[in-house]
A tleap script that builds the chain and sets N, CA, C and O, in Angstrom:
source leaprc.protein.ff14SB
mol = sequence {
  NMET ARG VAL LYS VAL LYS VAL SER ILE ILE
  ASN ASN SER GLY VAL PRO VAL MET GLY PRO
  GLY PRO LEU ASP LEU LEU ALA LYS VAL LYS
  GLU HIE SER SER ILE ASN GLN ALA ALA LYS
  VAL MET ASN LEU SER TYR VAL LYS ALA LEU
  ASN MET LEU ASN ARG LEU GLU LYS SER LEU
  GLY HIE LYS ILE LEU LEU LYS ARG ARG GLY
  GLY ASN ASP ARG GLY GLY THR GLU LEU THR
  LEU PHE ALA GLU TYR TYR LEU ARG GLN TYR
  SER LYS MET GLU LYS ARG VAL THR ASP PHE
  ALA GLU ALA GLU PHE GLN SER PHE LEU LYS
  HIE ILE GLU SER SER ASP GLU TYR THR GLN
  CLYS
}
set mol.1.N position { -12.752 69.986 -71.947 }
set mol.1.CA position { -12.714 68.926 -71.509 }
set mol.1.C position { -12.273 67.773 -70.734 }
set mol.1.O position { -11.473 67.006 -71.270 }
set mol.2.N position { -12.745 67.503 -69.361 }
set mol.2.CA position { -12.694 66.557 -68.950 }
set mol.2.C position { -12.836 65.167 -68.627 }
set mol.2.O position { -13.250 64.484 -69.564 }
set mol.3.N position { -12.633 64.637 -67.682 }
set mol.3.CA position { -13.302 63.189 -67.441 }
set mol.3.C position { -13.351 62.938 -65.737 }
set mol.3.O position { -12.240 62.606 -65.324 }
set mol.4.N position { -14.320 63.017 -64.742 }
set mol.4.CA position { -14.143 63.130 -63.458 }
set mol.4.C position { -14.499 61.549 -63.310 }
set mol.4.O position { -15.167 60.992 -64.181 }
set mol.5.N position { -13.977 60.785 -62.054 }
set mol.5.CA position { -13.836 59.730 -61.741 }
set mol.5.C position { -13.500 59.554 -59.962 }
set mol.5.O position { -12.532 59.969 -59.325 }
set mol.6.N position { -14.759 58.741 -59.477 }
set mol.6.CA position { -14.727 58.747 -58.303 }
set mol.6.C position { -14.553 57.241 -58.019 }
set mol.6.O position { -15.290 56.356 -58.453 }
set mol.7.N position { -13.142 57.025 -56.987 }
set mol.7.CA position { -12.346 56.046 -57.025 }
set mol.7.C position { -13.219 55.444 -55.515 }
set mol.7.O position { -13.012 56.081 -54.483 }
set mol.8.N position { -14.345 53.999 -55.448 }
set mol.8.CA position { -14.641 53.876 -54.303 }
set mol.8.C position { -14.044 52.569 -54.032 }
set mol.8.O position { -13.205 52.246 -54.873 }
set mol.9.N position { -14.253 51.693 -53.050 }
set mol.9.CA position { -13.342 50.255 -52.676 }
set mol.9.C position { -15.229 50.173 -52.085 }
set mol.9.O position { -16.085 50.925 -51.621 }
set mol.10.N position { -15.092 48.990 -52.423 }
set mol.10.CA position { -16.877 47.991 -52.266 }
set mol.10.C position { -16.280 46.778 -51.217 }
set mol.10.O position { -15.210 46.235 -51.489 }
set mol.11.N position { -16.967 46.441 -50.140 }
set mol.11.CA position { -16.205 45.273 -49.690 }
set mol.11.C position { -17.067 44.137 -50.226 }
set mol.11.O position { -17.791 44.591 -51.112 }
set mol.12.N position { -17.304 42.623 -50.001 }
set mol.12.CA position { -17.648 41.203 -50.458 }
set mol.12.C position { -19.048 41.396 -50.823 }
set mol.12.O position { -19.589 40.928 -51.824 }
set mol.13.N position { -19.617 42.160 -49.880 }
set mol.13.CA position { -21.112 42.477 -49.850 }
set mol.13.C position { -21.535 43.451 -51.026 }
set mol.13.O position { -22.696 43.227 -51.371 }
set mol.14.N position { -21.053 44.254 -51.589 }
set mol.14.CA position { -21.215 45.594 -52.489 }
set mol.14.C position { -21.508 46.595 -51.949 }
set mol.14.O position { -22.265 47.313 -52.602 }
set mol.15.N position { -21.080 47.110 -50.568 }
set mol.15.CA position { -21.337 48.136 -49.399 }
set mol.15.C position { -20.499 49.135 -50.027 }
set mol.15.O position { -20.148 48.662 -51.108 }
set mol.16.N position { -20.036 50.230 -49.874 }
set mol.16.CA position { -18.632 50.943 -50.015 }
set mol.16.C position { -18.375 50.910 -48.816 }
set mol.16.O position { -19.000 50.983 -47.759 }
set mol.17.N position { -17.253 50.774 -49.174 }
set mol.17.CA position { -16.006 50.960 -47.422 }
set mol.17.C position { -15.296 52.354 -47.746 }
set mol.17.O position { -15.352 53.260 -46.914 }
set mol.18.N position { -14.853 52.464 -48.552 }
set mol.18.CA position { -14.095 53.579 -49.350 }
set mol.18.C position { -14.156 54.503 -50.183 }
set mol.18.O position { -14.778 54.199 -51.200 }
set mol.19.N position { -13.615 55.852 -50.134 }
set mol.19.CA position { -13.914 56.584 -51.158 }
set mol.19.C position { -14.013 57.794 -50.804 }
set mol.19.O position { -13.783 57.912 -49.601 }
set mol.20.N position { -14.312 58.986 -51.441 }
set mol.20.CA position { -14.373 60.176 -50.550 }
set mol.20.C position { -15.202 60.603 -49.445 }
set mol.20.O position { -14.853 61.657 -48.914 }
set mol.21.N position { -16.001 60.145 -49.080 }
set mol.21.CA position { -16.458 60.468 -47.620 }
set mol.21.C position { -15.501 60.066 -46.901 }
set mol.21.O position { -14.756 60.873 -46.344 }
set mol.22.N position { -15.317 58.439 -46.761 }
set mol.22.CA position { -14.714 57.870 -45.614 }
set mol.22.C position { -13.099 58.284 -45.538 }
set mol.22.O position { -12.371 58.033 -44.578 }
set mol.23.N position { -12.698 58.973 -46.759 }
set mol.23.CA position { -11.113 59.740 -46.876 }
set mol.23.C position { -11.258 60.722 -46.167 }
set mol.23.O position { -10.352 60.880 -45.349 }
set mol.24.N position { -12.528 61.891 -46.158 }
set mol.24.CA position { -12.658 63.202 -45.272 }
set mol.24.C position { -12.497 62.583 -43.839 }
set mol.24.O position { -11.633 62.814 -42.993 }
set mol.25.N position { -13.584 61.721 -43.803 }
set mol.25.CA position { -13.697 61.747 -42.211 }
set mol.25.C position { -12.823 61.462 -41.936 }
set mol.25.O position { -12.470 62.116 -40.955 }
set mol.26.N position { -11.840 60.498 -42.354 }
set mol.26.CA position { -10.589 59.695 -41.830 }
set mol.26.C position { -9.506 61.210 -41.383 }
set mol.26.O position { -8.902 61.466 -40.341 }
set mol.27.N position { -9.622 61.954 -42.651 }
set mol.27.CA position { -8.630 63.232 -42.176 }
set mol.27.C position { -9.191 63.984 -41.782 }
set mol.27.O position { -8.459 64.942 -41.536 }
set mol.28.N position { -10.631 64.243 -41.425 }
set mol.28.CA position { -10.902 65.104 -40.933 }
set mol.28.C position { -10.579 64.102 -38.712 }
set mol.28.O position { -9.891 64.681 -37.871 }
set mol.29.N position { -11.044 63.182 -38.519 }
set mol.29.CA position { -10.438 62.462 -37.555 }
set mol.29.C position { -9.584 62.973 -37.147 }
set mol.29.O position { -9.481 63.492 -36.035 }
set mol.30.N position { -8.540 62.888 -38.294 }
set mol.30.CA position { -6.939 63.109 -37.870 }
set mol.30.C position { -6.849 64.426 -36.866 }
set mol.30.O position { -6.402 64.803 -35.783 }
set mol.31.N position { -7.656 64.874 -38.104 }
set mol.31.CA position { -7.253 67.027 -37.747 }
set mol.31.C position { -7.838 67.542 -36.785 }
set mol.31.O position { -7.536 68.707 -36.524 }
set mol.32.N position { -9.024 66.744 -35.808 }
set mol.32.CA position { -9.408 67.409 -34.859 }
set mol.32.C position { -9.504 66.341 -33.208 }
set mol.32.O position { -9.880 66.561 -32.056 }
set mol.33.N position { -8.758 64.807 -34.181 }
set mol.33.CA position { -8.609 64.500 -32.700 }
set mol.33.C position { -9.732 63.825 -32.087 }
set mol.33.O position { -9.726 63.201 -31.025 }
set mol.34.N position { -11.301 64.149 -33.379 }
set mol.34.CA position { -12.468 63.484 -32.569 }
set mol.34.C position { -13.710 63.356 -33.644 }
set mol.34.O position { -14.398 64.224 -34.181 }
set mol.35.N position { -13.715 61.931 -33.736 }
set mol.35.CA position { -14.943 61.736 -34.112 }
set mol.35.C position { -16.006 62.193 -34.457 }
set mol.35.O position { -16.485 62.039 -35.580 }
set mol.36.N position { -16.604 62.923 -33.385 }
set mol.36.CA position { -17.486 63.425 -33.120 }
set mol.36.C position { -17.358 64.852 -33.717 }
set mol.36.O position { -18.306 65.098 -34.463 }
set mol.37.N position { -16.309 66.037 -33.589 }
set mol.37.CA position { -15.975 67.158 -33.816 }
set mol.37.C position { -15.727 66.660 -35.411 }
set mol.37.O position { -16.592 67.287 -36.022 }
set mol.38.N position { -15.000 65.868 -36.368 }
set mol.38.CA position { -14.969 65.479 -37.978 }
set mol.38.C position { -16.761 65.058 -37.959 }
set mol.38.O position { -17.314 65.861 -38.710 }
set mol.39.N position { -17.603 64.259 -37.462 }
set mol.39.CA position { -18.946 64.327 -37.765 }
set mol.39.C position { -19.448 65.403 -37.973 }
set mol.39.O position { -19.802 65.570 -39.141 }
set mol.40.N position { -19.680 66.475 -37.072 }
set mol.40.CA position { -20.163 67.993 -36.969 }
set mol.40.C position { -19.342 68.577 -38.129 }
set mol.40.O position { -19.897 68.510 -39.226 }
set mol.41.N position { -18.175 69.114 -38.090 }
set mol.41.CA position { -17.875 69.747 -39.702 }
set mol.41.C position { -18.276 69.179 -40.395 }
set mol.41.O position { -18.734 70.005 -41.185 }
set mol.42.N position { -18.623 67.643 -40.995 }
set mol.42.CA position { -18.759 67.518 -42.222 }
set mol.42.C position { -20.289 66.932 -42.187 }
set mol.42.O position { -20.618 66.095 -43.027 }
set mol.43.N position { -21.347 67.456 -41.056 }
set mol.43.CA position { -22.545 67.429 -40.950 }
set mol.43.C position { -23.051 66.408 -41.398 }
set mol.43.O position { -23.647 66.341 -42.473 }
set mol.44.N position { -22.774 65.030 -40.222 }
set mol.44.CA position { -22.643 64.353 -40.271 }
set mol.44.C position { -23.341 63.917 -38.558 }
set mol.44.O position { -23.568 64.713 -37.647 }
set mol.45.N position { -23.510 62.710 -38.556 }
set mol.45.CA position { -24.089 62.646 -36.748 }
set mol.45.C position { -23.015 61.113 -36.636 }
set mol.45.O position { -22.474 60.138 -37.156 }
set mol.46.N position { -23.297 61.910 -35.544 }
set mol.46.CA position { -21.802 60.773 -34.943 }
set mol.46.C position { -22.110 59.283 -35.363 }
set mol.46.O position { -21.241 58.451 -35.625 }
set mol.47.N position { -22.990 59.143 -35.380 }
set mol.47.CA position { -24.202 57.655 -35.433 }
set mol.47.C position { -23.065 57.141 -36.961 }
set mol.47.O position { -22.044 56.487 -37.174 }
set mol.48.N position { -24.059 57.932 -37.690 }
set mol.48.CA position { -23.364 57.372 -38.911 }
set mol.48.C position { -21.634 57.746 -39.873 }
set mol.48.O position { -21.031 57.250 -40.825 }
set mol.49.N position { -21.417 58.946 -38.862 }
set mol.49.CA position { -19.606 58.852 -38.971 }
set mol.49.C position { -18.992 56.948 -38.192 }
set mol.49.O position { -18.529 56.091 -38.946 }
set mol.50.N position { -19.122 56.767 -36.996 }
set mol.50.CA position { -18.634 55.896 -36.518 }
set mol.50.C position { -19.530 54.717 -37.112 }
set mol.50.O position { -18.989 53.816 -36.470 }
set mol.51.N position { -20.317 54.185 -37.722 }
set mol.51.CA position { -20.953 53.215 -38.450 }
set mol.51.C position { -19.901 53.237 -39.879 }
set mol.51.O position { -19.389 52.134 -40.073 }
set mol.52.N position { -19.515 54.288 -40.871 }
set mol.52.CA position { -18.247 54.479 -41.271 }
set mol.52.C position { -17.005 53.731 -41.373 }
set mol.52.O position { -16.530 52.923 -42.172 }
set mol.53.N position { -16.559 54.408 -40.031 }
set mol.53.CA position { -15.226 54.016 -39.634 }
set mol.53.C position { -15.125 52.750 -39.352 }
set mol.53.O position { -14.304 52.068 -39.965 }
set mol.54.N position { -16.078 52.102 -38.208 }
set mol.54.CA position { -16.481 50.493 -38.332 }
set mol.54.C position { -16.224 49.835 -38.930 }
set mol.54.O position { -15.269 49.084 -38.727 }
set mol.55.N position { -17.253 49.798 -40.360 }
set mol.55.CA position { -17.360 49.495 -41.652 }
set mol.55.C position { -16.152 48.857 -42.710 }
set mol.55.O position { -16.136 47.819 -43.371 }
set mol.56.N position { -15.051 50.082 -42.540 }
set mol.56.CA position { -13.875 50.395 -43.060 }
set mol.56.C position { -13.063 49.436 -42.162 }
set mol.56.O position { -12.634 48.341 -42.526 }
set mol.57.N position { -12.875 50.101 -40.694 }
set mol.57.CA position { -11.872 48.691 -39.853 }
set mol.57.C position { -12.233 47.683 -40.494 }
set mol.57.O position { -11.449 47.232 -41.330 }
set mol.58.N position { -13.617 46.997 -40.271 }
set mol.58.CA position { -14.010 46.036 -40.376 }
set mol.58.C position { -13.398 44.882 -41.516 }
set mol.58.O position { -12.840 43.788 -41.435 }
set mol.59.N position { -13.898 45.903 -42.741 }
set mol.59.CA position { -13.427 45.668 -44.105 }
set mol.59.C position { -11.740 45.080 -44.206 }
set mol.59.O position { -11.187 44.200 -44.864 }
set mol.60.N position { -11.231 46.219 -43.040 }
set mol.60.CA position { -9.726 46.025 -43.700 }
set mol.60.C position { -9.568 45.052 -42.601 }
set mol.60.O position { -8.739 44.336 -43.164 }
set mol.61.N position { -9.762 44.446 -41.356 }
set mol.61.CA position { -9.250 43.262 -40.771 }
set mol.61.C position { -8.064 44.387 -40.114 }
set mol.61.O position { -6.983 43.835 -39.911 }
set mol.62.N position { -8.092 45.457 -39.856 }
set mol.62.CA position { -7.352 46.153 -38.920 }
set mol.62.C position { -7.850 47.016 -38.367 }
set mol.62.O position { -8.858 47.459 -38.918 }
set mol.63.N position { -7.380 47.737 -36.923 }
set mol.63.CA position { -7.755 48.805 -36.257 }
set mol.63.C position { -6.828 49.732 -36.878 }
set mol.63.O position { -5.614 49.767 -37.077 }
set mol.64.N position { -8.157 50.711 -37.191 }
set mol.64.CA position { -7.923 52.521 -38.061 }
set mol.64.C position { -7.429 53.278 -36.923 }
set mol.64.O position { -6.348 53.861 -37.002 }
set mol.65.N position { -8.450 53.327 -35.415 }
set mol.65.CA position { -8.813 54.349 -34.853 }
set mol.65.C position { -8.351 53.920 -33.518 }
set mol.65.O position { -8.636 52.780 -33.149 }
set mol.66.N position { -7.378 55.038 -32.429 }
set mol.66.CA position { -6.928 55.091 -31.243 }
set mol.66.C position { -7.667 55.426 -30.437 }
set mol.66.O position { -7.174 56.442 -29.946 }
set mol.67.N position { -8.959 55.118 -29.771 }
set mol.67.CA position { -10.059 55.761 -29.137 }
set mol.67.C position { -9.433 56.265 -27.298 }
set mol.67.O position { -8.757 55.679 -26.452 }
set mol.68.N position { -9.838 57.079 -27.338 }
set mol.68.CA position { -9.411 57.310 -25.819 }
set mol.68.C position { -10.279 58.040 -24.686 }
set mol.68.O position { -10.449 59.255 -24.787 }
set mol.69.N position { -10.841 57.327 -23.596 }
set mol.69.CA position { -12.077 57.953 -23.398 }
set mol.69.C position { -11.748 59.069 -22.047 }
set mol.69.O position { -10.687 58.978 -21.428 }
set mol.70.N position { -12.654 59.966 -21.744 }
set mol.70.CA position { -11.770 60.921 -20.720 }
set mol.70.C position { -12.300 62.254 -20.873 }
set mol.70.O position { -11.445 63.057 -20.499 }
set mol.71.N position { -13.655 62.989 -21.378 }
set mol.71.CA position { -13.675 63.965 -21.813 }
set mol.71.C position { -13.022 65.409 -22.337 }
set mol.71.O position { -12.445 64.959 -23.327 }
set mol.72.N position { -12.832 66.291 -22.346 }
set mol.72.CA position { -11.940 67.101 -22.813 }
set mol.72.C position { -10.818 67.469 -22.950 }
set mol.72.O position { -10.527 68.124 -23.951 }
set mol.73.N position { -9.532 67.050 -21.655 }
set mol.73.CA position { -8.832 66.854 -21.533 }
set mol.73.C position { -8.001 65.644 -21.896 }
set mol.73.O position { -6.808 65.686 -22.197 }
set mol.74.N position { -8.732 64.596 -21.838 }
set mol.74.CA position { -7.772 63.660 -21.664 }
set mol.74.C position { -8.448 62.817 -23.020 }
set mol.74.O position { -7.724 62.204 -23.805 }
set mol.75.N position { -9.584 62.869 -23.132 }
set mol.75.CA position { -10.299 61.702 -24.419 }
set mol.75.C position { -9.251 62.360 -26.083 }
set mol.75.O position { -8.257 63.054 -26.296 }
set mol.76.N position { -10.444 61.464 -27.018 }
set mol.76.CA position { -9.995 61.955 -27.860 }
set mol.76.C position { -9.612 60.855 -29.183 }
set mol.76.O position { -9.868 59.731 -28.750 }
set mol.77.N position { -9.152 60.760 -30.477 }
set mol.77.CA position { -9.433 59.548 -31.580 }
set mol.77.C position { -8.090 59.856 -32.169 }
set mol.77.O position { -7.764 61.031 -32.336 }
set mol.78.N position { -7.333 58.916 -32.477 }
set mol.78.CA position { -6.447 59.448 -33.067 }
set mol.78.C position { -6.087 57.884 -34.227 }
set mol.78.O position { -6.353 56.708 -33.980 }
set mol.79.N position { -5.670 58.247 -35.001 }
set mol.79.CA position { -5.246 57.251 -36.818 }
set mol.79.C position { -4.207 56.266 -36.128 }
set mol.79.O position { -3.072 56.447 -35.687 }
set mol.80.N position { -4.822 55.440 -36.186 }
set mol.80.CA position { -3.105 54.134 -36.017 }
set mol.80.C position { -2.764 54.092 -37.443 }
set mol.80.O position { -3.298 54.202 -38.547 }
set mol.81.N position { -1.230 53.806 -36.714 }
set mol.81.CA position { -0.042 54.224 -38.307 }
set mol.81.C position { -0.686 53.134 -39.066 }
set mol.81.O position { -0.539 53.415 -40.256 }
set mol.82.N position { -1.300 52.076 -38.949 }
set mol.82.CA position { -2.094 51.046 -40.644 }
set mol.82.C position { -2.817 52.343 -41.164 }
set mol.82.O position { -2.538 52.658 -42.320 }
set mol.83.N position { -3.805 53.232 -40.404 }
set mol.83.CA position { -4.616 53.989 -40.803 }
set mol.83.C position { -4.118 54.626 -41.860 }
set mol.83.O position { -4.433 54.510 -43.044 }
set mol.84.N position { -3.054 55.536 -41.187 }
set mol.84.CA position { -1.850 56.934 -41.884 }
set mol.84.C position { -1.291 56.297 -43.619 }
set mol.84.O position { -1.252 56.715 -44.777 }
set mol.85.N position { -0.797 54.572 -42.540 }
set mol.85.CA position { -0.245 54.231 -44.378 }
set mol.85.C position { -1.623 53.690 -45.584 }
set mol.85.O position { -1.712 53.550 -46.804 }
set mol.86.N position { -2.379 53.546 -44.587 }
set mol.86.CA position { -3.820 52.605 -45.476 }
set mol.86.C position { -4.140 54.293 -46.602 }
set mol.86.O position { -4.631 54.488 -47.714 }
set mol.87.N position { -3.653 55.010 -45.729 }
set mol.87.CA position { -4.688 56.560 -46.730 }
set mol.87.C position { -3.604 57.006 -47.081 }
set mol.87.O position { -3.962 57.540 -48.131 }
set mol.88.N position { -2.649 57.181 -47.016 }
set mol.88.CA position { -1.210 57.258 -47.858 }
set mol.88.C position { -1.625 56.347 -49.605 }
set mol.88.O position { -2.057 56.656 -50.716 }
set mol.89.N position { -1.353 55.652 -49.186 }
set mol.89.CA position { -1.702 54.329 -50.226 }
set mol.89.C position { -2.848 54.330 -50.948 }
set mol.89.O position { -2.776 53.987 -52.128 }
set mol.90.N position { -4.073 54.699 -50.403 }
set mol.90.CA position { -4.920 55.039 -50.998 }
set mol.90.C position { -5.039 56.255 -51.848 }
set mol.90.O position { -5.675 56.418 -52.889 }
set mol.91.N position { -4.382 56.966 -51.260 }
set mol.91.CA position { -4.465 58.579 -52.081 }
set mol.91.C position { -3.434 58.564 -53.124 }
set mol.91.O position { -3.203 59.531 -53.850 }
set mol.92.N position { -2.739 57.287 -53.185 }
set mol.92.CA position { -1.455 57.444 -54.217 }
set mol.92.C position { -2.227 56.805 -55.410 }
set mol.92.O position { -2.472 57.479 -56.410 }
set mol.93.N position { -2.462 56.004 -55.343 }
set mol.93.CA position { -3.826 54.736 -56.055 }
set mol.93.C position { -4.721 55.276 -56.189 }
set mol.93.O position { -5.346 54.511 -56.924 }
set mol.94.N position { -5.739 56.648 -55.917 }
set mol.94.CA position { -6.883 57.310 -56.289 }
set mol.94.C position { -5.915 57.922 -57.553 }
set mol.94.O position { -6.446 57.995 -58.661 }
set mol.95.N position { -4.838 58.257 -57.436 }
set mol.95.CA position { -3.996 59.639 -57.944 }
set mol.95.C position { -4.207 58.810 -59.578 }
set mol.95.O position { -4.966 59.166 -60.480 }
set mol.96.N position { -3.125 57.453 -59.566 }
set mol.96.CA position { -2.686 56.876 -60.442 }
set mol.96.C position { -4.279 56.608 -61.429 }
set mol.96.O position { -4.368 57.001 -62.592 }
set mol.97.N position { -5.130 56.071 -60.889 }
set mol.97.CA position { -6.711 55.545 -61.359 }
set mol.97.C position { -7.089 56.880 -62.030 }
set mol.97.O position { -7.548 56.791 -63.169 }
set mol.98.N position { -6.950 58.198 -61.442 }
set mol.98.CA position { -7.105 59.520 -62.253 }
set mol.98.C position { -6.435 59.806 -63.644 }
set mol.98.O position { -6.705 60.028 -64.825 }
set mol.99.N position { -5.263 59.642 -62.654 }
set mol.99.CA position { -4.153 60.227 -64.147 }
set mol.99.C position { -4.742 59.154 -65.674 }
set mol.99.O position { -5.077 59.609 -66.768 }
set mol.100.N position { -4.711 57.770 -65.286 }
set mol.100.CA position { -5.206 56.947 -66.197 }
set mol.100.C position { -6.669 57.295 -66.998 }
set mol.100.O position { -6.782 57.261 -68.223 }
set mol.101.N position { -7.468 57.546 -66.306 }
set mol.101.CA position { -8.744 57.618 -66.712 }
set mol.101.C position { -8.595 59.201 -67.284 }
set mol.101.O position { -9.429 59.336 -68.180 }
set mol.102.N position { -7.767 60.545 -67.068 }
set mol.102.CA position { -7.529 61.545 -68.333 }
set mol.102.C position { -7.101 61.021 -68.875 }
set mol.102.O position { -7.899 60.688 -69.752 }
set mol.103.N position { -5.678 60.360 -69.120 }
set mol.103.CA position { -5.252 59.808 -70.047 }
set mol.103.C position { -6.015 59.345 -71.301 }
set mol.103.O position { -5.643 59.479 -72.467 }
set mol.104.N position { -6.886 58.909 -70.957 }
set mol.104.CA position { -7.670 57.433 -71.960 }
set mol.104.C position { -9.075 58.629 -72.050 }
set mol.104.O position { -10.046 58.131 -72.620 }
set mol.105.N position { -9.204 59.522 -71.758 }
set mol.105.CA position { -10.247 60.582 -72.087 }
set mol.105.C position { -9.820 61.333 -73.189 }
set mol.105.O position { -10.364 61.673 -74.240 }
set mol.106.N position { -7.881 61.640 -72.323 }
set mol.106.CA position { -7.579 62.631 -73.781 }
set mol.106.C position { -7.143 61.775 -75.542 }
set mol.106.O position { -6.918 62.252 -76.654 }
set mol.107.N position { -7.185 60.540 -75.075 }
set mol.107.CA position { -7.200 59.784 -76.323 }
set mol.107.C position { -8.573 59.553 -76.852 }
set mol.107.O position { -9.044 59.456 -77.986 }
set mol.108.N position { -8.875 59.519 -76.092 }
set mol.108.CA position { -10.566 59.238 -77.086 }
set mol.108.C position { -11.249 60.730 -77.542 }
set mol.108.O position { -12.251 60.970 -78.215 }
set mol.109.N position { -10.161 61.719 -76.811 }
set mol.109.CA position { -11.231 63.268 -77.855 }
set mol.109.C position { -10.392 63.417 -79.005 }
set mol.109.O position { -10.663 64.238 -79.880 }
set mol.110.N position { -9.506 62.758 -79.049 }
set mol.110.CA position { -7.963 63.090 -80.233 }
set mol.110.C position { -9.052 62.203 -81.047 }
set mol.110.O position { -9.543 62.948 -81.895 }
set mol.111.N position { -9.566 61.038 -81.117 }
set mol.111.CA position { -10.031 60.156 -81.967 }
set mol.111.C position { -11.400 60.667 -82.369 }
set mol.111.O position { -11.665 60.434 -83.549 }
set mol.112.N position { -12.233 61.236 -81.756 }
set mol.112.CA position { -13.407 61.999 -82.217 }
set mol.112.C position { -13.453 62.859 -83.032 }
set mol.112.O position { -14.077 62.873 -84.094 }
set mol.113.N position { -12.468 64.010 -82.359 }
set mol.113.CA position { -12.050 65.182 -83.372 }
set mol.113.C position { -11.514 64.900 -84.519 }
set mol.113.O position { -11.811 65.516 -85.542 }
set mol.114.N position { -10.613 63.879 -84.479 }
set mol.114.CA position { -10.315 63.398 -86.108 }
set mol.114.C position { -11.266 62.476 -86.748 }
set mol.114.O position { -11.058 62.031 -87.876 }
set mol.115.N position { -12.005 62.265 -86.253 }
set mol.115.CA position { -13.052 61.175 -87.310 }
set mol.115.C position { -14.104 62.117 -88.294 }
set mol.115.O position { -15.322 61.971 -88.387 }
set mol.116.N position { -13.425 62.915 -88.850 }
set mol.116.CA position { -14.230 63.293 -90.100 }
set mol.116.C position { -15.146 62.518 -90.559 }
set mol.116.O position { -16.313 62.851 -90.352 }
set mol.117.N position { -14.835 61.143 -91.386 }
set mol.117.CA position { -16.372 60.443 -91.792 }
set mol.117.C position { -17.493 60.564 -91.124 }
set mol.117.O position { -18.494 60.877 -91.768 }
set mol.118.N position { -17.561 60.425 -90.189 }
set mol.118.CA position { -18.617 60.586 -88.698 }
set mol.118.C position { -19.242 61.531 -88.602 }
set mol.118.O position { -20.278 61.374 -87.955 }
set mol.119.N position { -18.968 62.998 -89.176 }
set mol.119.CA position { -19.462 64.323 -88.356 }
set mol.119.C position { -20.252 64.831 -89.761 }
set mol.119.O position { -19.876 64.403 -90.853 }
set mol.120.N position { -21.189 65.619 -89.661 }
set mol.120.CA position { -21.698 66.168 -90.731 }
set mol.120.C position { -21.541 67.481 -90.039 }
set mol.120.O position { -21.641 67.795 -88.852 }
set mol.121.N position { -21.064 68.662 -91.927 }
set mol.121.CA position { -20.711 69.342 -91.975 }
set mol.121.C position { -21.157 70.629 -92.826 }
set mol.121.O position { -20.476 71.654 -92.797 }
savepdb mol mol.pdb
quit
């Protein structure tokens, strides 16, 4: 058995701003250089994707996107250097939390498996 942990960051109003969804969305924006394309790949509306990104940007207090207008060849969206740094740090933190939770769960299982006095055979 394993434990599954979902790491989410919520703002001061209790609204989730970072977790698996926004993490995937930012990765897709980076891959496709487009919020619209990223949203399509994830089966999200453009408005929902944009709202997620705006909420994250507002909560962080830093720009995370560089948007260029201009049609197919000139337009596009890139992540800022801050966004790239934030993603790396978030991923590291997420791994540490997941590793910690897995170690705690394995310790829990050892205690459960070795507690003969509480089991009926």
